[in-house]
N, C-alpha and C positions, 0 to 999 in steps of 0.2 A: 460639418458643412458651413462654409462662410457665406453669409447673406450679403456681404459687401460686393457690389459690382466693381470690378477693376477699373481704374481710371482710364486706361486705354480703350476699354470697351465702351465706357460712357462717352468718350470723345467720338468714337466711330458712330455710335448710335445717334449722337447729336448731328453729325455730318449727314447721316442717312436721312434724318428727319428734315433737315434743311434742304437736302436734294429733292426729297419727295414733295415738300411744300412748294419749292420754287420751280421745279422742272416737270414733275409728274402730275400733280393735282391740276394745273392748268390744262394739260392735255386731257385728263380724265373728264373735267367739267365741259370741255369743248366737245368731246365725243358724246357725252350725256345729252348735251343740248342739241346736237345735230342728228343724233341717232345713228351715226356712222360707227363702223367697227375699227378696232385698232389693226392697222396693216403692218406687215413685216417691215416695210420701209420706215414707217413712223417709229416703230419699236427700235429699229437699229439706230435711228437718230438719238433716241433717249439713251441707248446703250453706249453710244460713242461718248456722250456727256458723262455717263457713269464711270466709264473707263478713265476719262480725263480727270475726273474727281478722285480717282483711286478707290472707287467703290464698286468692285467687280468680283463676282464669284467668291463670296465670303468664306465658303466651306472648303474650297479647293486649295491645295498647297501653293505656296508662292512660286515654286519652280514650274508649276503649270500655268501660272498667270493669275492665280487667285490671291486671296487675302490670308489664307492659312489659319482661319479661326476655328476653335473647337466648338463642339455642340453646346457646351455651357456658355461660351462667349457669345454665341449668336442669338441667344434667347431675346435680349432686348433689341438687338439689331434687326432681326427679322420682324419683330413687332412694329418697329418704326417703318420698315419697308412696307409692311402690310397695311398701313394706313390708307393705301390706295390699292385697288385690285391690280393696277398696272405697276405698282412699285416693285414687287418681287421680280416681275419680268424684266424691269429696267436694269436691276443690279445683278441679274442672273441668279436668283434665289427662289425661283418658282417651281411648282410641280408641273410636269413630272421630271423636268430636266435636272433639278437639284438632286432629287433622289436617285436618278439614273447615273449622274456623275459620281455620287457617293458609292453606288453599287459597282460601277466600272473601276473606280479607283481602288476598291478593295479586292476585286476578283478578276479583272481583265488581265490577260497575258500581254506581253510586250507588243505583239502585232495588233491586238485588239485596242490597246491603249493608243497606239499611233493612228489607227484607222478611225476609231470612234471617239475615244475620250478626249484626245488633244483638240480636235476641231470643235467638239461640243463645249469644252471649257472656254475656248476662244470666242464662242458665240457665233461661229460660222455656220453651224447646223443646229437642228433641233432633233429631239428624240421622242419616242413613245414607248410606254410599258403596256404590253398586250397580255393581260392575264384574265380579266373579267369576261365572262361569257353570258349570253342570253339564256333564259330558262330553256332546258333544265340543267344548264351547265353551272360552272363555278361562279359564285357571287360572294356573299358573306361567308359561305362555307366553301373554302377553296378545295376541299377534298373531292368536290363534285366535278373536278376538272375532266373535260371530255375531249379537248384537242389532243391529238396523238402525234407522236413522231416515231416512225418505224424505220429501223435500220435497213438499208438496201446497199450492200457492199460497203463502200467507204463513205456513203451518204446517208442522210436522214430525210425521210419523206413526211412532211407535215400536212395534216388535214384537220380542219376545225373551223370553229365559228366564234369570233370574239366581238365584243362591243365595249363602248366607253374606253377605248384606247385613246386617252387624251393626248393632244398634240398631233394626232394622226394626219391632219390636213397639211401640216408643215414639216413633219418629221422626215429626216433623211434615212433613219434606220429604226428598227423595232427590236425590243427585247421581248421575246415570245416564251411563254411558259407552256410546256407541252408534256403529256404523259408518255414516258419512254419505256416503262416497265409496268404493265397492268397487273402483274402477278404478285406484287408486293404492295404494302401500304403506300398510298399516294405521297406521304411525306418522304418516302425513300425512292419513289418511282417517277418523279417529275424532274425535268431538266429545263434550263433556260438556254435559249438560242439567240444569237445576234443575226439580224437579216437586213440587208439594204431594202428600203421601201419599194424600189423598182424591180425587185427580184421576181422572175416569172413564178406565178402561183399565188401572188398576193393580190387580192381583189378588195379595193376600198369600196364598200357598198354605199355608204352615205355618212354624213355627219348626223348623229342622233340629236334631234331637237330636244332641248331641255328647259326646265323651269328656270326663269331668270334670264333667258335669252342666250345668245351665242357667246361662248368663251373663245379667247384667242387659241387658235390651233384646233379647235373642235374636239369632239368626243366621238371618234369614228367607229363604225361597224366594219368588221373585216372578215372575209372568208379566206381561208387557206386551202388552196386546191392543188394538192400534190406539189407543194413547195419543197424544193430540193436544196438541202444545205449540207456542206461538208462537216466533218468532225471538228474542224477548226472554228466552226461557228458556235460551238458550245461555250457558254460562259461558266467558268469554274469547271466542274466535272460532271459527268453523267450521274444523275440521281441526286444532285445537290440543289435542285430547284427551290424546294421549300426552305432549305437552310439559307440560301441566298435571299429569298423573299423576306424572311424574318429579319435578316441583317439590314435589309433596305427599309422595311416597313416600321420597325421600332423608332428609329430617328425620324422617318418621314411623318409618322403620326404627330410627333412633337413639332416638327416644322410647320405642319398644317395649323396646329394650335397656336403657334407663335404668330403666324401671318393673320389668322382670323381674329386673334386678340387685338391686333392693330386696328382692324376694321371696327370691331366692337367699341374700342376705346374712342375712336373718332366719332362714332355714332352717339356715344354718351356725351361727348363734348358738344356736338351739334344740338342734341336735345336739351342739354343744360343751358346753353346760350339762348336757345329759343324760349325755354321756360322762364328765363330770367328777364326777358323783354316782353313777352306776350302777356297781356292782361285779360282777365275774365272774372266775372263775379266780384268785382271790386278790388282785386289785387293781382299781382303777378302770379303766373302758374307755379313758379318756384316757391311761393309762400303757402301753397295749398299742401296739406299733409299727404294727400294721396299721391301727388307728384313727387314730393320729397322722398317718400318711401320707395318709389320706383327708381329714383336716382341713387338712393342709398343701397338698395339691393343690387343694382348693376355694379356700383363701385366695389362692394364687398365681394361679389362673385368673381369679378375680374381679378381682384387682388388674390383671392384663393387660388384661382387658376394659374396665376403667375408663379405662386409658391409651388404648386404641383409640377409645373414645367421645369423649374429650377431643380427640384428634387429628382425628378425622373432623369433629367440630363446628367445630373451628378452621378446617379447610380450607373447609367450607361458608361460614363467616363471611368468608373471604377471597374469596368469589365463585367458588370452584372447584366443579365438579360432584361431585367425590370419589366417583365411582361405584364404583371398585375398593375404596376405603377403607370406604365404607358397606356394600358387599357383604362384605368381610372382617369388619367389625364385626358385622353381622347373623348371619353364619354362626358366628363364634367364640363370640359371647355366647349365641346360641340353644343351641348344643351345650353350652357351659359350664353354663348354667342347668339343663339337664336332668341333667348329670352331678352337679352340686352337690346337687340335690334327690334324686337316686337315692342318693347317699352318705348324705344326711341320713336318709332312710328306713332304709337299711341299718344305720346306727349306732344309731338308736332302736329297731330291731327290731320287736317286737310293738306297742309304742307308736307306732312310725312308720307302720305300716299301719292303725292305728286312726283313728277320727275324734276321739279325745280330743286329738290335736294336729292343726293345720291342714296339716301337711306332705303328707299323702297327697292332700289336695284339690289343693294346688299342683302336686304331682307329675303328677296326671292332666291338669290344665289346661295345664301347661307343654308338654306333648307337641306341641300345635298350633303352638307358637312356632317349631318347626323346619320348619313348612310355610307358614304365612301370611306375607305380604309377601316372597315368594320362598322356595321350599324350599331347604334347605341345599345340595342338589346343584346347583341353579341358580346360587347364589352361588359355589360352588366352581368351576363351569364357567366363569363369567365371569372369575374371577381367573386360572384356568389359561390362558385365551385371552390375557389381558394378559401373563402371564409368557412365553408362547411368542412373542408379538409383540415383546417387549422383548429377549429373549435368544437367539432361534433363529438369528439371523444373525451372532452373535459368532464370530470366527475363532479356533477352538481345534483342536488336533490330536485329532480324534476318529475312531476306526476305524468306518467305515460298512459294511464288508463282512467 
């Protein structure tokens, strides 16, 4: 594995950083000050500028209008975009659309690519991934899937209850995970369906209010009431739902890590600049050992997280599933981001908890990162099982009684 970032990637990352600093951050700070939400119209203005700058849909092939970059190449690029919560939205690298484009590019047939993928890549429409269910349905344990799709002639009738379907307020279509064969293990009995958001039987109940305030597109609760879809709505093949989900979620976990690392890095910079100017007890905060250790810990943890991302991306590029490595990455970086933001708030004191800086907003929003795409405890458990499997049978002199 080569740790040298290719020169063309460095150049793109610098361009993204300049774009975020000059075009995105001013909008972010304006919205923070006014308390207003990002509108579709305002976002499309930013996206037009991103397209004009040649910074659009980094992961999509050039023939579809993207930049054609690999998972390894986007690691520093997504971090630079992620320095603002709006940055990934502006360059079309945000969840859930980025992951949904990846999924459709891998598994959609020609008709589905034309109907859903092409306009999504162009930024003409938005999408939502509808898998998570309220209790007692599927959450961190996807095997608890309760939404069903029952065949009726040449159609499927879908009934169920979902929530946290991100982007649901603006999406033109949904990717729905449903149980199609309850007589086999859920990993073989679930299927993904594509459905227009205005199809009869889809009821948008509400946008679920969340910690940290409203996100663009919302996180909607949906009820499926006898939603009828044809066989042609199946993404991939019947029974492949979990296989497709894993193909989507592995890279998606990494892209979440990349984007949140950008926010954490910016928070560290803000906290360091503040500590270097603010004086207390006869010296600058940055000269106090307690503050120095917080800054050092944040720098070291972010550095370790970047190495983990590069390694996991490299493994995926080699065709490995890298389930342990992506779990380690998701757990470590989610925990790191929350610690870095907590330290930044602490260092900045009253300024840190105010809305005069964006750190308090990021602090609130980042808490969910330890839950979505697998809670930290789930990833820890997976890694622990692998550790036991690898080392439990080693012959060492251990007292057992």
